[in-house]
C-alpha positions as CSV (number, residue, x, y, z in Angstrom):
1,M,133.0,38.1,72.6
2,H,135.1,39.3,75.5
3,S,137.4,42.2,75.5
4,A,140.4,41.0,76.7
5,L,140.3,37.8,73.9
6,I,139.5,40.8,71.3
7,L,142.6,42.4,72.2
8,L,144.4,39.0,72.6
9,M,143.3,38.5,68.4
10,V,144.6,41.8,67.7
11,R,147.6,41.2,69.2
12,Q,148.1,37.7,67.5
13,R,148.0,39.7,64.3
14,R,150.2,42.3,64.7
15,L,152.9,39.3,66.2
16,M,152.5,38.5,62.4
17,M,152.8,41.9,61.1
18,K,156.5,42.4,60.0
19,S,156.3,44.9,57.0
20,L,154.5,48.0,56.8
21,Y,153.3,50.5,54.1
22,I,153.2,54.0,55.7
23,T,151.5,57.0,53.3
24,G,149.6,59.4,53.9
25,Y,149.2,63.5,52.9
26,R,151.7,65.6,50.9
27,P,153.0,69.1,52.9
28,H,150.2,70.9,50.1
29,E,147.6,69.2,51.4
30,L,148.2,69.7,55.1
31,G,149.0,73.9,54.2
32,I,152.6,72.6,55.0
33,F,155.2,74.6,52.9
34,N,158.6,74.1,55.0
35,D,160.3,72.0,57.7
36,K,159.6,74.3,60.7
37,H,155.7,74.3,60.4
38,P,154.6,73.0,63.8
39,G,152.4,70.5,62.2
40,V,155.5,68.6,61.1
41,P,157.1,67.6,64.5
42,V,153.3,66.5,65.6
43,I,152.8,64.3,62.7
44,K,156.5,62.7,63.2
45,K,155.9,62.3,66.6
46,A,152.5,59.9,66.2
47,L,154.0,58.2,63.8
48,E,157.0,57.4,66.5
49,N,154.3,56.2,69.0
50,Q,152.5,53.7,66.5
51,L,155.9,52.7,65.2
52,R,157.1,51.9,68.3
53,I,154.1,49.6,69.3
54,L,154.4,47.9,66.4
55,I,158.6,47.2,66.4
56,E,158.0,45.7,70.0
57,D,155.5,43.5,68.4
58,G,157.8,42.4,65.8
59,L,157.8,44.7,62.8
60,E,160.9,44.6,60.8
61,W,160.6,46.3,57.5
62,V,158.8,49.5,57.2
63,V,158.1,50.6,53.0
64,I,157.2,54.1,51.3
65,S,157.6,55.4,47.9
66,G,159.5,58.4,48.5
67,Q,156.6,61.1,47.8
68,Q,157.2,64.2,49.9
69,G,155.1,64.4,53.3
70,V,154.1,61.6,55.5
71,E,156.4,59.4,53.8
72,T,159.6,61.4,53.9
73,W,158.7,62.1,57.6
74,A,158.7,58.3,58.0
75,A,161.6,57.6,57.1
76,Q,163.0,60.3,59.0
77,V,161.4,58.7,62.2
78,V,162.4,55.1,61.3
79,L,166.0,56.6,60.6
80,E,165.8,57.7,64.0
81,L,164.3,55.2,65.7
82,K,167.3,52.5,64.5
83,N,168.9,53.9,67.2
84,D,166.7,51.9,69.2
85,Y,165.7,49.7,67.4
86,P,168.8,48.5,65.0
87,Q,167.2,45.5,63.2
88,L,164.6,47.9,61.9
89,K,165.2,48.2,58.2
90,Y,163.0,50.7,55.5
91,S,162.5,50.5,51.5
92,I,161.5,52.9,49.1
93,I,159.8,51.3,46.1
94,T,159.3,54.2,44.0
95,P,156.5,54.3,41.0
96,F,158.9,55.6,38.5
97,L,162.3,56.5,37.7
98,E,163.9,60.3,38.6
99,Q,160.6,61.0,41.1
100,E,162.6,63.3,42.3
101,K,163.6,65.3,39.1
102,N,161.3,68.0,38.9
103,W,161.4,69.1,42.7
104,N,163.5,72.0,44.2
105,E,166.9,71.7,45.4
106,H,165.9,71.1,49.3
107,K,163.3,68.1,48.6
108,Q,165.7,66.6,45.8
109,E,168.5,66.8,48.8
110,T,166.5,65.1,51.5
111,F,165.1,62.5,49.0
112,M,168.7,62.0,48.4
113,H,169.4,61.3,51.8
114,I,166.5,58.6,52.9
115,V,167.4,57.0,49.9
116,S,171.4,56.6,50.5
117,K,170.3,55.3,54.2
118,A,167.6,53.1,53.0
119,D,167.7,49.5,53.1
120,F,166.9,48.6,49.9
121,V,165.6,50.6,46.9
122,T,163.9,49.8,43.7
123,S,161.3,51.4,41.1
124,V,157.9,49.6,39.9
125,T,158.1,50.3,36.5
126,K,161.6,51.2,35.9
127,R,161.4,53.6,33.5
128,P,160.8,57.8,34.0
129,Y,157.2,58.8,34.5
130,E,154.5,58.1,31.7
131,A,151.1,58.6,33.5
132,P,149.2,58.1,36.5
133,W,148.8,54.7,36.5
134,Q,152.3,54.1,37.7
135,F,151.5,55.9,41.0
136,I,148.0,53.3,41.1
137,E,150.7,50.5,40.2
138,K,153.2,51.3,43.0
139,D,150.0,51.6,45.5
140,K,149.2,48.2,44.3
141,F,152.5,46.7,44.1
142,I,153.8,47.8,47.4
143,I,150.2,46.8,49.2
144,D,150.3,43.4,47.9
145,N,154.1,43.2,49.3
146,T,153.1,44.3,52.4
147,D,151.5,42.8,55.9
148,A,149.6,46.3,56.6
149,T,149.1,50.0,56.0
150,L,149.6,53.0,58.0
151,L,147.8,55.8,56.2
152,V,147.9,59.2,57.7
153,Y,144.2,60.7,56.7
154,D,140.7,62.1,57.9
155,E,137.8,61.8,55.8
156,E,137.1,65.4,56.5
157,N,140.0,66.1,54.6
158,E,140.2,64.2,52.0
159,G,142.9,64.2,49.5
160,S,145.3,62.1,47.7
161,P,145.6,59.3,50.1
162,K,142.1,58.7,49.7
163,Y,142.4,56.6,46.8
164,V,145.3,54.6,47.8
165,L,142.7,54.2,51.0
166,R,140.0,52.8,47.9
167,L,142.9,50.5,46.6
168,I,143.1,48.7,50.4
169,Q,139.8,48.7,51.3
170,K,139.1,46.8,47.5
171,Y,142.5,44.5,48.5
172,M,141.1,43.5,51.8
173,E,137.8,42.1,50.1
174,Q,140.0,39.4,49.3
175,H,142.9,39.3,51.6
176,E,140.9,39.6,55.7
177,E,144.5,39.4,56.8
178,Y,145.7,42.8,55.5
179,E,145.6,45.2,58.0
180,L,144.9,49.1,57.7
181,L,146.0,51.1,60.6
182,M,145.0,55.0,60.6
183,I,146.5,58.3,62.2
184,N,143.5,60.7,61.5
185,A,143.0,64.6,62.8
186,Y,141.8,63.5,66.4
187,D,145.1,61.1,67.1
188,L,147.2,64.0,65.9
189,Q,145.3,66.6,67.8
190,M,145.8,63.6,71.1
191,V,149.7,64.0,70.2
192,A,149.9,67.5,70.1
193,E,147.9,68.1,73.3
194,E,150.4,65.4,74.9
195,M,153.9,67.8,73.3
196,Q,152.6,70.8,74.8
197,Q,152.1,68.9,78.0
198,G,155.7,67.6,78.4
199,D,156.8,71.2,77.4
200,D,154.7,72.8,80.2
201,W,156.5,70.3,82.7
């Protein structure tokens, strides 16, 4: 098949992408223990680059569950992008109530800030934490109610994202229209190098 036709088909599918689930690693899985870690702006820039493309193609909603790490950084990126794309919205769909209950004060404040700015907030199970199945149900619910997932994940550093990846792959067996977009270690390295070159000018 001609490469131009393939690109056109990909673009047509993305034009139908109105809602996007963003998820990935938690901070400790990346060796990140505070917001000043140099890896944070790299991940946020990679998310921004991908989101700008998707927004230009019609993306309207970003969905997260509010967990620490990639999802929180994604919410912060969306808030910044709203300055350029005021039509962009984001929702937080938590697996259970009081998700942040056992987090430290700074993490709770960060969570409450992104919740306060969200366009829609709800909980899948609508009760406090009971068991790990609530996380699985959350992922299933969000996947079933979005058009695609953007996953920050690298196969050489599996971590928690491998579980949602399996759910997505299983879902895609029955829903061919669903899209999986990924940002891996190589992508992040490219973004880091571009940012470094920008600083050198």
